[in-house]
Structures are given as C-alpha cells and as structure tokens.
C-alpha positions in Angstrom: 0.0 0.2 0.1 1.6 3.2 -1.1 2.1 6.0 1.2 0.2 9.6 -0.2 1.5 12.1 -0.7 0.2 15.9 1.8 -1.8 16.5 -1.6 -3.6 13.2 -1.8 -4.1 13.1 1.8 -6.0 15.9 1.3 -7.8 14.7 -1.7 -9.2 12.1 0.5 -9.9 13.7 3.0 -11.9 15.5 0.4 -13.3 12.6 -0.7 -14.4 11.6 2.2 -16.5 14.1 3.1 -18.8 13.8 0.5 -16.8 16.5 -2.0 -16.7 15.6 -5.6 -13.2 17.9 -6.5 -13.8 16.6 -9.9 -15.4 13.8 -11.9 -15.7 10.5 -11.0 -17.3 9.6 -14.4 -18.0 10.1 -18.1 -21.5 11.4 -16.9 -20.3 13.7 -14.1 -18.2 15.3 -17.1 -20.3 16.0 -18.9 -23.0 17.0 -17.3 -25.8 15.3 -19.5 -26.7 12.2 -17.6 -27.9 12.6 -13.6 -29.8 10.4 -11.7 -32.0 13.0 -11.0 -33.0 13.3 -15.0 -32.5 10.4 -16.7 -32.8 7.5 -13.9 -30.6 4.5 -13.1 -29.3 2.0 -10.5 -27.4 3.3 -7.6 -25.6 0.3 -5.9 -23.7 0.7 -2.5 -20.6 -1.4 -1.7 -18.8 -2.2 2.2 -15.4 -3.4 2.4 -14.5 -5.6 4.2 -12.1 -3.9 6.9 -11.4 -7.0 8.6 -9.6 -8.7 5.4 -8.1 -5.4 5.1 -6.4 -5.7 8.3 -5.4 -9.5 8.0 -3.2 -8.2 5.6 -1.5 -5.1 7.1 -0.7 -7.5 10.8 0.4 -10.2 7.9 -2.2 -12.1 8.8 -1.5 -12.4 12.5 -3.1 -15.7 13.7 -2.6 -14.6 17.8 -5.8 -15.6 19.7 -5.6 -11.6 20.5 -6.5 -10.6 17.3 -9.0 -13.0 15.9 -11.2 -12.8 19.5 -11.3 -8.8 19.1 -12.1 -9.2 15.1 -15.0 -11.4 16.3 -15.9 -8.9 18.6 -16.0 -6.2 16.1 -18.0 -8.5 13.5 -20.7 -8.6 16.1 -21.1 -5.7 16.8 -21.1 -4.5 13.1 -23.5 -7.9 12.4 -26.6 -6.2 15.0 -25.4 -2.8 14.3 -24.0 -1.8 17.7 -21.5 0.2 15.5 -20.8 1.0 12.0 -17.4 1.9 12.1 -15.9 -1.5 12.4 -12.2 -0.5 13.1 -13.2 1.6 16.2 -14.6 -1.4 17.6 -11.6 -4.0 16.6 -9.4 -1.5 17.8 -11.9 -1.3 21.1 -11.7 -4.9 21.5 -8.2 -5.8 20.8 -7.5 -2.9 23.6 -9.3 -5.0 26.1 -7.3 -7.5 24.8 -4.5 -5.8 27.2 -2.2 -5.7 24.4 -0.5 -2.1 22.7 -1.6 -1.5 19.2 1.6 -1.4 18.0 2.7 -4.9 18.8 0.2 -5.8 15.9 0.7 -3.4 13.5 4.8 -4.0 13.9 4.4 -5.7 10.5 6.8 -6.1 7.8 3.6 -5.0 5.3 3.8 -1.4 8.0 7.2 -1.3 8.3 8.0 1.9 7.5 4.7 2.9 9.0 4.6 1.7 12.8 7.4 1.4 15.1 6.6 -0.4 18.9 7.4 3.4 20.5 4.1 4.7 19.3 0.8 5.0 21.3 -2.4 3.1 20.6 -3.2 6.9 19.2 -0.7 7.2 16.8 -1.1 3.7 15.6 -4.5 3.9 15.1 -4.1 7.4 13.1 -2.3 5.3 10.5 -4.1 2.1 10.3 -6.9 5.1 9.2 -4.8 6.8 6.8 -4.2 3.1 5.5 -8.0 2.1 5.0 -9.1 5.8 3.6 -6.0 4.5 0.8 -7.9 1.6 0.1 -11.1 3.5 -0.1 -9.3 6.0 -2.9 -7.4 3.4 -4.3 -10.1 1.4 -4.7 -12.7 3.7 -6.8 -9.7 4.1 -9.2 -9.3 0.7 -9.9 -13.7 0.5 -10.3 -13.0 3.7 -12.6 -10.7 2.0 -14.9 -12.7 -1.4 -15.0 -15.8 0.3 -16.3 -13.9 2.7 -18.6 -12.8 -0.5 -20.1 -15.6 -1.5 -20.2 -17.6 1.2 -22.4 -19.6 1.7 -18.9 -20.4 5.3 -17.8 -21.0 5.5 -13.7 -20.6 7.3 -10.9 -17.7 6.5 -8.0 -17.9 8.2 -5.1 -16.7 7.2 -1.8 -19.8 7.6 1.4 -18.6 7.5 4.4 -15.8 5.4 6.0 -15.8 1.8 4.6 -18.2 2.4 2.0 -18.1 3.0 -2.1 -21.4 4.6 -3.5 -21.7 3.6 -7.3 -24.2 5.5 -9.4 -25.3 4.2 -13.7 -27.4 6.8 -14.6 -30.4 5.6 -17.3 -29.5 2.3 -16.1 -32.4 -0.5 -15.7 -32.4 -3.2 -13.6 -30.3 -5.9 -14.1 -27.9 -4.4 -15.1 -25.0 -7.1 -16.0 -22.0 -6.0 -14.7 -21.8 -7.0 -10.5 -18.6 -9.0 -11.5 -16.7 -6.2 -12.4 -17.7 -4.1 -9.3 -17.2 -7.3 -6.8 -14.5 -9.4 -8.0 -10.9 -8.3 -6.0 -8.5 -9.2 -9.6 -6.7 -11.4 -6.7 -4.8 -13.6 -9.0 -2.8 -16.5 -7.2 -0.8 -19.6 -8.5 -0.7 -22.4 -6.0 1.2 -25.7 -5.9 -1.3 -28.8 -5.8 -1.8 -32.4 -3.9 -1.8 -35.1 -6.7 -5.2 -36.6 -5.2 -4.0 -40.0 -4.4 -1.0 -38.4 -2.0 -3.6 -37.7 0.5 -6.1 -40.9 -0.5 -5.7 -42.4 3.0 -6.4 -39.2 5.0 -9.5 -38.3 2.8 -10.3 -42.1 3.6 -10.5 -41.0 7.3 -13.1 -38.5 6.7 -16.8 -38.2 6.7 -17.3 -37.0 3.7 -21.0 -37.4 3.3 -21.4 -34.2 1.0 -18.5 -35.2 -1.6 -18.8 -37.6 -4.2 -14.9 -38.6 -4.0 -13.1 -39.1 -6.6 -11.7 -42.6 -8.1 -7.4 -42.1 -7.8 -5.4 -44.5 -9.2 -6.2 -43.2 -12.9 -4.8 -40.1 -13.7 -2.7 -37.4 -11.7 -4.7 -34.7 -10.4 -5.0 -32.2 -7.9 -9.2 -33.1 -7.9 -10.6 -34.7 -4.7 -14.2 -34.5 -5.3 -17.4 -33.2 -6.6 -20.4 -31.8 -4.7 -23.2 -29.7 -5.7 -23.6 -25.7 -5.2 -25.7 -26.7 -2.4 -23.0 -28.6 -0.6 -20.1 -26.4 -0.5 -20.7 -25.0 2.5 -21.2 -28.2 4.6 -17.6 -29.7 2.7 -16.0 -26.3 3.5 -17.5 -25.9 7.4 -16.3 -30.0 8.0 -12.9 -29.6 6.0 -12.4 -26.8 8.8 -13.3 -29.0 11.8 -10.2 -29.3 14.0 -11.2 -33.6 13.4 -10.7 -32.9 10.1 -8.0 -30.4 10.4 -5.9 -32.9 12.2 -6.0 -36.0 9.4 -5.4 -33.8 7.2 -1.7 -32.0 6.1 -1.1 -28.9 8.0 -0.2 -26.8 4.8 -3.3 -28.2 2.8 -5.8 -26.0 1.4 -9.0 -26.4 -1.0 -11.2 -24.2 -3.6 -14.0 -25.1 -5.6 -14.1 -24.7 -9.4 -15.0 -21.4 -10.7 -18.0 -23.3 -13.4 -19.7 -26.6 -12.7 -18.4 -29.4 -14.5 -21.8 -30.9 -15.3 -24.1 -30.1 -18.1 -26.9 -29.4 -15.8 -24.7 -27.0 -14.0 -24.9 -28.3 -10.2 -21.3 -30.0 -9.5 -18.3 -28.4 -8.4 -14.8 -29.5 -8.2 -12.6 -29.5 -5.0 -8.8 -28.8 -5.9 -6.4 -30.0 -3.3 -3.6 -26.6 -2.9 -0.4 -26.7 -1.2 0.5 -24.0 0.9 3.4 -22.5 1.0 5.5 -22.2 4.8 4.0 -19.0 5.1 0.5 -20.0 4.9 0.1 -18.5 1.6 0.3 -19.1 -2.8 3.8 -19.9 -4.6 3.1 -16.5 -6.1 0.1 -13.7 -5.3 0.3 -9.8 -5.8 0.7 -7.7 -8.5 2.9 -9.4 -10.7 1.5 -8.7 -14.4 2.1 -6.3 -16.9 -1.1 -7.3 -19.4 -3.2 -9.2 -19.8 -4.9 -10.1 -23.0 -7.9 -12.4 -24.2 -7.8 -14.4 -27.2 -10.0 -16.3 -29.0 -9.2 -20.3 -28.4 -7.9 -22.3 -31.7 -9.8 -25.4 -31.1 -13.4 -23.3 -31.0 -13.7 -19.2 -31.6 -16.1 -18.9 -29.7 -13.8 -19.6 -26.6 -12.0 -17.6 -24.5 -8.2 -18.3 -23.1 -6.4 -15.1 -21.4 -2.7 -14.3 -22.9 -0.4 -13.5 -19.4 2.6 -11.1 -19.2 4.5 -10.9 -15.8 7.1 -8.9 -14.9 10.8 -9.1 -14.1 9.6 -9.9 -10.8 6.8 -12.4 -11.1 9.0 -14.1 -14.2 10.9 -15.1 -12.0 8.5 -16.5 -9.5 7.0 -18.3 -12.2 10.3 -19.7 -14.0 11.0 -21.0 -10.1 7.6 -22.4 -9.5 7.1 -24.4 -12.8 11.4 -26.0 -12.7 9.9 -27.1 -8.8 6.7 -28.4 -10.2 7.5 -30.5 -13.8 4.6 -33.2 -13.6 3.0 -31.4 -11.6 0.2 -29.3 -11.2 -0.8 -25.5 -10.9 -3.7 -24.2 -10.3 -4.5 -20.5 -11.2 -7.3 -19.4 -8.5 -8.8 -15.9 -8.8 -10.8 -14.5 -6.2 -10.8 -17.6 -4.8 -12.1 -19.8 -7.5 -10.0 -22.4 -9.3 -9.9 -21.8 -12.9 -7.4 -24.3 -14.2 -5.2 -26.8 -12.9 -2.6 -27.5 -15.9 0.3 -29.7 -15.9 3.9 -28.2 -16.0 5.7 -29.6 -19.0 8.7 -27.8 -17.9 9.9 -24.9 -16.7 8.3 -21.5 -17.9 11.1 -18.8 -18.7 10.4 -14.7 -19.9 7.0 -14.2 -17.2 4.3 -15.6 -19.9 1.1 -18.3 -19.4 -1.6 -18.9 -20.4 -5.0 -19.4 -18.3 -7.6 -21.2 -20.1 -10.5 -22.8 -18.7 -14.4 -23.6 -19.2 -15.6 -19.7 -20.2 -16.6 -18.0 -23.7 -14.3 -15.3 -25.5 -16.3 -12.5 -24.3 -16.3 -14.1 -20.2 -12.6 -14.1 -20.9 -12.6 -10.4 -22.1 -14.7 -9.6 -18.9 -11.4 -11.3 -17.1 -9.0 -9.6 -18.1 -10.2 -6.6 -18.6 -10.3 -6.9 -14.5 -6.8 -8.4 -13.7 -5.9 -5.6 -16.7 -7.3 -2.5 -14.7 -5.2 -4.0 -10.7 -6.2 -5.6 -8.0 -8.4 -4.2 -5.5 -7.0 -3.8 -2.3 -9.6 -5.3 -0.7 -12.9 -6.9 -1.0 -16.1 -5.5 -1.1 -19.9 -6.6 -0.9 -22.7 -5.1 -2.9 -25.0 -4.2 0.8 -27.4 -2.5 -1.2 -29.4 -1.6 -4.4 -32.3 0.8 -5.5 -33.2 1.5 -8.9 -34.4 5.2 -9.0 -37.0 6.0 -11.8 -36.3 8.9 -14.3 -38.2 11.9 -13.3 -41.1 12.7 -16.3 
C-alpha cells in the first residue's frame, strides 16, 4: 500500500467528506446524464475491513487478534457499531495489548514502530483504510471505462463506495466488475492420491470422492453447489484439520463441471511455509483475451508478468514439472494445468471453460489492477427517471 503525499491526503479527506473535486465518471464530466434526470441504478458497496486488517497485520493468528475481530464482526452485524475499525480497536485494547505490537508487521514496517502510542497507530491504520478506499475507486473507474460503462463512483463514509449508473435499468449485467478483487494466485497442488489415506478417514458424505490411480489430478471430489458450504465447514473442523496435512488448502472450481450446472470440483492446494500461495500479488504487466484455436467462440487469457513475477514463475514451474499448478482468481480455481517444463520469460495462458466474452471481462479485471480489498454489495436501488 503506497504512502500518500500531502496533496493525496487532502484529496482523500475531501472524498470522505462527500465532496467531488473532479469528475469520477464520464457522466459527471459531460453533465448530461444525471440520476435525477435519467434515473438509473445506485449500488452501495462495503469494504471488508477485517480482510484489510488481515493484510496489514500479515495475517496475524494470535488469539487476541482473532477475538477482537470476532467482537467487531458481531457488533457490525447487530448494528452496535457502524465503524468496524473503532470496534476492533476497542476490543483489541480490551485484550491488554498495545496496537503497535500488532501492526508492527512487515507490511507496515515503514509506518509503525513499537514506540508509537495507540492513538498514533490508530491514525496510521485509518490512513491505510482511506488509501484502500481511494485506490479502490480508481480501480473501479478503470474497469468500467475499459468496458465502456458510464458511472459515478464516490466514497461514502468511512468504509463504503457508491456506484451510480444513470439511465440504466434493473438487471445491470456488470456486477462482477464491481465485486471481483482481481486477486490472482498461483498455487502448488497435491495430487489427490497423495492424500487418499487421509481422505478415507473423513466422513465426507456431501462430497463424491474421485477414484484415484486413473491419472494425476489435484481434484479430490465433486459436490453440488448447495453442499459446498457444508463440505467447507467439515474440512475446517478440528477433526479434519488433525487428519489432513497442515499445508493443505481447498478451493472450488469457478464453474460447474456438469451440463446441468450443479456439481463443482474440489481442488487440493499446497500452501508454502507462510501459509500463502506460491505466487501472489501485483505481478502482471498485461492480460489479454484471445480466441481459442480449437473454437473461436471460446476464450483464453494471455498473461505477461513483470521481472519479479517472471523469476517466481520460472522457479515454481521448475520445481513442479509433471505436477499441476492451479490458477486461482478471487478464491475460485479456473484451471490446473500440468507443468511440462520450466517456463521462462514470465508468460503463460489461462485456459478454462469460458466464452470469449467471459475471457474479455476477466482480462479487463486483471488488467485494471487488483482491488486493495474485497467489497460486498449491501444495497441496490433503482431510481425512476423524472418525467
């Protein structure tokens, strides 16, 4: 998260006050399409502040941190507090620890030190949250502009963004542009037969296990969409965690694998020693959709990485020859190709079961940059035009 200049801080403060200094959309520049005149759709999105705190604390796992998060989430759900960060800080201080000990992380190493007071640390963290909001507005603007969509994007309050689409009717088709984080990760995987004995000890009644020893695959089973939450809960249970390898993670396929659109694949991922994927972060220089050679109606995405990403990609492919690498975007597995050889130059393709139009949308999301944090839609209103 980049540190803002003084001028950037002033702009962010004015945004938070609800003042629009310059047009955040084609509509506001032209002055021709307004919600009052043309009607449209107004969508309010809320930042998942808890996930921003996870990133700022380097995914802290201490009981004090987890307890404070739980308290803040409960207060947010019940409406006791509209300011998640304030609720979290009060709960963490009640645990008896200084904020500096929590936020003196590698991510915040240039901004927080252990000699800082709680008030000083709180101000730094609030500035980071403001940065996330401001940067998220810019990412959303870029995504919408790349798709030729006119919209007004503005910050409302301490953790919310409102997106207005003048002249649009209900059923606006680009919700994914708003909610996708554009978070692309490359995960090493387990071959399902490596964990066959462990899986046999689990009572996975909602998961159809895939028979192994047919071919190498990281897919351990399939479940209906309605059962995925139950499977997730069971795999996260203390008993399942005691049986499974400590570095195993699971993710579902982006799309159903049957013609009826019911069943999704469960893929076994292998985390690094820090619990994270093999490659993550802002490593792309370009993402472009192309038509598949075998069918022009199908799409593929051509990725080019920066120098750091190219080095990591070469190392990971060298270490995983004849194994699958899973391409995961926003927690969904898009594909898990088997590595044939070490890949140099930072180039790769994402192929999957998507149309060319879907590939274009996904490429635009990746090309526009990663959202600093996840946002969820909490309200949608259709405004009738004035006659």
